[in-house]
N, C-alpha and C positions, 0 to 999 in steps of 0.2 A: 480344242477351243474353237475351231472353225465350225465344227457341227453344233456347237451352243449357239453361235452367233447366225448361224444359217436361218433359224427362224425368225430373226430380225431383218432378215435380208428383204425387206418391202419398202416400196416407195414411200407408203403413208407413215412408217416409222421415221423415214427421213424428213418427211414435211414437218412432223411433229417435233423433232429435234431441231429442225432448222428454225423453228419459231421459238424454241425455248432457249437455245443457246445465245441469240442476241440479247434477250432480256438478262441473261446471267451477265454477258459481256457488259451490258449497261451498269449493272450493279457493281461489277468490278471496275469499272472505268471511274465511278464516283471518286473513290478514295485516291486512285492514282492521279487522275487530272486536275483533282482540286486541292493536292497537298501545297503548302504554301498559303492557302487562304484559311483565315479563321472559321470557325463554324458560324459566328454570326454573318460573315460576308457571304458564304456558299453554302448554306443548309440543303438538304436533299430536294426540297421543293423549289428552291431558287435555281438548283441545277437542271431540274426537268424544265422549268421555264426557259432556262438559259439553251437547253437543246432544242426547244421548240422555235424560240425567238431569237437566239444569239447569233452572233457574227461566225464563231468557230463552231458551229452546230456539226459541220461536215466532219471534223475531226472525232467528234464524240460517236457519231453515226457509224464511222469506219471502224472505230475501236469497237464497237458492238458487233460487227461482223467478223472480227478476228478469230473468236471460237468457231465459227461455220468453217473458216478457212483451215484451222488446225484439224477439225474433225474430218474434213474432206480429204485431206492427206492420209490420215489413218485409215478411214474407211474404204477409200479408193484403192491407195497403193499397197498398204500393208495387210489390210483384212479381206481385200477383193470382194466387198459388199456393193456389186454394181447397181442393184435395184434401190438400196439404201442411198446410194450416192444420187441417183437420179432424183430422188425427192428432195435431198439436201441441197443439191445443185439448183433445183427449181425455185425452192424459197430463197437460196441466197441471190439469185437473178431477180426474183420478185422484190426482195429487199433492196437490192443495188438499183433497181429501177425507181423505187420509192425514194431513195437517197438523192438520185439525180433530180427528181421532181422538187423535192424539198430545198436542194440547194440552189435551184433556179428561180424560187419565189422569194 
């Protein structure tokens, strides 16, 4: 298995996956964080606007970064994909800095 994963052990793959997984996390966060609301109260467009302008947007943005954190555990500690992990960590740090900037405004 490690021989098959060796070809994906490149920083660019980590960067690409590090960009895709937060989007997946955002899509997963919508039904989880909006349970209890009716569809008329919180449709997906309103959820996006709430993420950009809402008070609790930090919660949503941190939820988006959770898939990267899980992938970091598996790629670094279980699969020993060091180069892939470098790209993943770089994107996670970049998204974390953007999260800090967004929460300060």
